[in-house]
C-alpha positions in Angstrom: -24.8 46.4 -10.3 -23.2 46.4 -6.8 -26.6 47.2 -5.2 -28.2 44.2 -7.1 -25.4 41.9 -5.9 -25.7 43.2 -2.3 -29.5 42.7 -2.3 -29.0 39.2 -3.7 -26.6 38.3 -0.9 -28.9 39.6 1.7 -31.9 37.8 0.3 -30.1 34.5 0.0 -28.7 34.9 3.5 -32.1 35.7 5.0 -33.6 32.7 3.2 -30.9 30.4 4.6 -31.3 31.8 8.1 -35.1 31.4 7.9 -34.6 27.8 6.8 -32.7 27.0 9.9 -35.1 28.4 12.4 -37.1 25.2 12.8 -34.1 22.9 13.0 -33.5 21.0 16.3 -30.9 22.5 18.7 -27.3 21.3 18.4 -26.8 18.0 20.2 -30.5 17.6 21.0 -31.0 14.0 22.2 -34.6 14.1 21.0 -33.8 15.2 17.4 -34.8 12.7 14.6 -31.2 11.8 13.9 -30.6 10.9 17.5 -33.9 9.0 18.0 -34.1 7.1 14.7 -31.0 7.0 12.6 -28.2 6.7 15.2 -29.8 3.9 17.2 -30.4 1.9 14.0 -26.8 2.2 13.0 -25.5 1.3 16.4 -27.8 -1.7 16.8 -27.7 -3.2 13.3 -24.4 -2.3 11.8 -22.7 -5.6 12.5 -25.6 -7.7 11.1 -26.2 -5.5 8.1 -22.5 -4.9 7.1 -20.5 -7.6 8.9 -18.1 -4.8 10.0 -17.3 -4.7 13.7 -16.4 -1.0 13.7 -19.5 1.2 13.6 -17.7 4.2 12.1 -16.3 2.2 9.3 -19.7 0.6 8.6 -21.4 4.0 8.4 -18.8 5.6 6.1 -18.1 2.6 3.9 -21.4 0.7 3.8 -24.4 2.9 4.7 -23.0 6.1 3.2 -20.7 4.5 0.6 -21.8 6.6 -2.4 -21.6 9.8 -0.4 -18.1 9.0 0.9 -17.0 8.0 -2.6 -18.2 11.3 -4.0 -16.4 13.3 -1.3 -13.2 11.3 -2.1 -13.5 12.1 -5.8 -13.9 15.8 -5.1 -10.9 15.9 -2.8 -8.8 13.8 -5.3 -9.7 16.1 -8.1 -8.9 19.2 -6.1 -5.5 17.7 -5.2 -4.7 16.8 -8.8 -5.7 20.3 -9.9 -3.3 21.9 -7.3 -0.5 19.6 -8.4 -1.0 20.5 -12.0 -1.1 24.2 -11.3 2.0 24.0 -9.2 3.9 22.1 -11.9 2.8 24.5 -14.6 4.0 27.4 -12.5 7.4 25.7 -11.9 7.7 24.9 -15.6 7.2 28.5 -16.6 9.7 29.8 -14.1 12.3 27.2 -15.2 12.2 28.4 -18.8 13.0 32.0 -17.9 9.4 33.2 -18.3 7.8 35.1 -15.5 
């Protein structure tokens, strides 16, 4: 069973590395994100969103659903941590270990 797990890890890792081989270099000014997406956001954010701050317009307007999803995940994780910590405190307070 350990051999199967190890082989799975190596295969998935190799597939992930292979998938990144044709990506543009980090910070490449000629990458598609730098030549198409970023200039559009910088040039049109005020007229599209009526928000003077470009970062706010990207996070709240252009990527609103994505940002909302990330916020929900972080909130859920925080609530789960609080509930787990309260449950542990409650057990210790009643004399149970």
